[in-house]
N, C-alpha and C positions, 0 to 999 in steps of 0.2 A: 735782937729786939723781940720782943717776945709778942705775940697779937694777941687778943683778948673779942668777945661779942663776933660780932659781923665781921671784923677786919678777918677771922679765919677763914672764914666758910668760902671756899673755892669754887664759884657755881655757874656755869655756863649751856647755855641753849643755843644749840645748833640746828640749821633747816637742810635738811637733805635737799640736793640740787642748787642748791647757794653757797653755805659754807662749809661742804663738803660733798663729793659726789656729782660737781657741777654739772658734767657731759651726759650725764645718766638721764634718758629722758623716765624711764619711770621712777626714778628718786624726784625727779621736780614735778609729777605729776601727783606722786602721793602724800608729799610735804610734811614727810615723818620730822619729829622733833628728837634730836638724839641729846644728852643731857651729862654734862660733867660734874661732880660733885668732890669736892674734897676738902683737905684741912689746907691753908698756904700756908702753917708756919712746919710741918711736915713733910708736905710734898707730897702726901699720898693722895691720890684721887679714883674714885671708880666712872664708869661709862653705865649711863642707863641706853639699855635697845640699840647696838652698835650695828649697823647694817647698810648696806650697799658698797661703802667703801671703807673697811677697816682701816689700810695703810694713810686714808686722809685723818681718819679720827685718831688715829694714835700720834698721827705728825703733831695735829695741835696740842694735844697733850704734851709731848715731847720741847715744843717750840714755847709752851708755857711753862717750863722745867719743873712740871709733876711728874709723878710715876705710879702709873697707873697698878693697882693692886686687885681689881675686883669689876664683873661687870653684875647690874640689878637688872630683870628682864622684868617687864611688866606684864608680857604673856608669850604664848607661842607664836603667833601670827610669822608668816617671812620677812614681813616689811619693819619689823622690830626686830628679830634675833638670825632672820637668812634663811635661806629654803626657795622652795620653788613657787613661783606666783605668777599665774596669766602669760604661762608659758617661758617664763623666766627664772632664772638661779639667780636669785639676792647674798650676795656674801652677808658672813653674820659671825655667829658666833664660833663656829668650828672655823672657818678661815683666820680667828684672833687665835683662838687655844694653838693653832699651827703656829706662830708667832709667839705666843705670851701664855705660859703657865698661871693661869689666874682661876679664882671661882669664879663659878656662874652661879646668882644668887637666884633663884626660881622659887614660886610658893609649890607645896609637895603635891597639890591637886593638879598642876601641870605639866610635873614629870613625864607620863609618857608622849604626852603632847610635845612636848618639848624634842624629847627625842627620835620622836618620829619623824619632824619638819626639818631639826638640822641634821642630825644622824650621829649627833655627839654623843659619849656614852654615860649613863647615870651616872658614873661614879665621878664624871667633871662635873655635876650640879650640884650644891649645897640646896636644900629643900629645907623651906621656912614655913612655918603658920602665921597668920594675921597676929600681930602682937609683939613678933621677933622684933629686934634691934639691932644693928653694926654698929663700930665707929671705925671711923675713917678719920686717924689719928684722933684727933679732939672733937669730932664732928659725928654728932649721932644722928641715925636714919632709922625711921620704925617705918615696919613694913604692914601695908594695911589691906587686907584681903577685900577685894571687893569682885566678888565673880558674878557673872551674870552675861558677858562679853562673854568670856572664857570660862572654866571650872576656877583655874588658878589666878585669876588676872589680878593685879597687885599695883595699888600705889605705894609712894615714900615719900613721907613725911619729914622733913629738915628741916628744924627752925621754922621762920613762916613760910614755906613753900610745901605744896604740894605738889608731886610731880602723878599726875594722873593719868596716864598711859593712854588705852581708849577706852576707860570708863567713864571717864566725864570730859568733854569739851566745852568749849566758852560758851558754844551755840549748838548744843547737846550732848548726845550720849551716844558710845558704840555700839553698832547692830547685834541685834539677836536672834537673828535667825540664820546663825551660821555653826556649824558645828562643834558641839560644846556649850550655846550661847542656852541662858534660862530669862527671859523676862522676867519672871516675879524675883529670882535672886538680884536682877539689875535695879526693882526699884528697891529693895531694901539696900543694897550697895548704894543707891544715889542718897537713902535717906543719912546712911554710915557718913558720909561725907558734908549733907549739909550741916550735920551737926558740929561738925570742926566752928573753929573761931570764924568769923567773917572775917578777919584782917588776914587769912589765910590768901595765898595768891596762888591760885590754880595757873599750874603750867601744862599743857595739856599733851598726847602724842602727838599730834599732828595741828597745822595749822590750817584749819577750817572757819576762822574767823577772820576780821580785818588787825585784831591785835593779838600779841604771841600771847599775852597771860592778862589777868584779870584776879581781882579780887575776891572771895568765896561770896561775899554778903552781893556783889556786883551779878554773878554768875547767877545766883539764886534768884532774883530780882528780874532778870532779863533771859533767863534758859528758860522755853518751854519744857524741858522733860520734868520741871519743880512747879509746875500751874496747876497740874493735879491735884484735885481734893484728897486722893486716899487712892489705897493700892489697887483698889477696883477699877477706880476712871483712868490710874493711869495705864493699866492694863488693856482698857480699851483703846485710848490714846495711841498707846507705843506699842502693845504687843505685836510684831508681824507674823 
């Protein structure tokens, strides 16, 4: 039986330290979200920001009888793609590539940072620009370049959902005082996201709020990063 519309979309939000990596104290502390996006009819899916416990994430995919065909990376930080953080080594895309040869989709401005952080080779990465699209079966995902937190931070727009990484949380935005950050670019990126349909469901990179998702219209009304009247005021308030 063929599926249509929302029936085809396979979309799961997994919380580190709870849904996977349950015994990992760093995963519990960082409360990262990992997302699975796919087509229920073709059984293909991708994983967004696999880290901490790669085998457990792939086991969830296998239990759902889906086939992992790629990785979408929002940005280079180790809690999203693996690497060294706070003196601890986080498992990520390098470990995944050791088990399954699948493409890693990144923004082109993030290439050197991902290679340096994870140790993967540049030819393991597929470099994108903002506005690029990929299809997972019949499910289209649009890449939205949102620099500010990092040079190549990107979000993923799929149907009425926005996987926002560390660009936009429900009650804040990503830090702009880290290597590669830029407060001015963050302001512009937030304006880009604010222009999306207000019914869009924001799916952040961490659970830094009571609820795991919210409509963009609600986020625009309640998130203080949208309270500034203009760029100058935003920089006065949020530039670190």
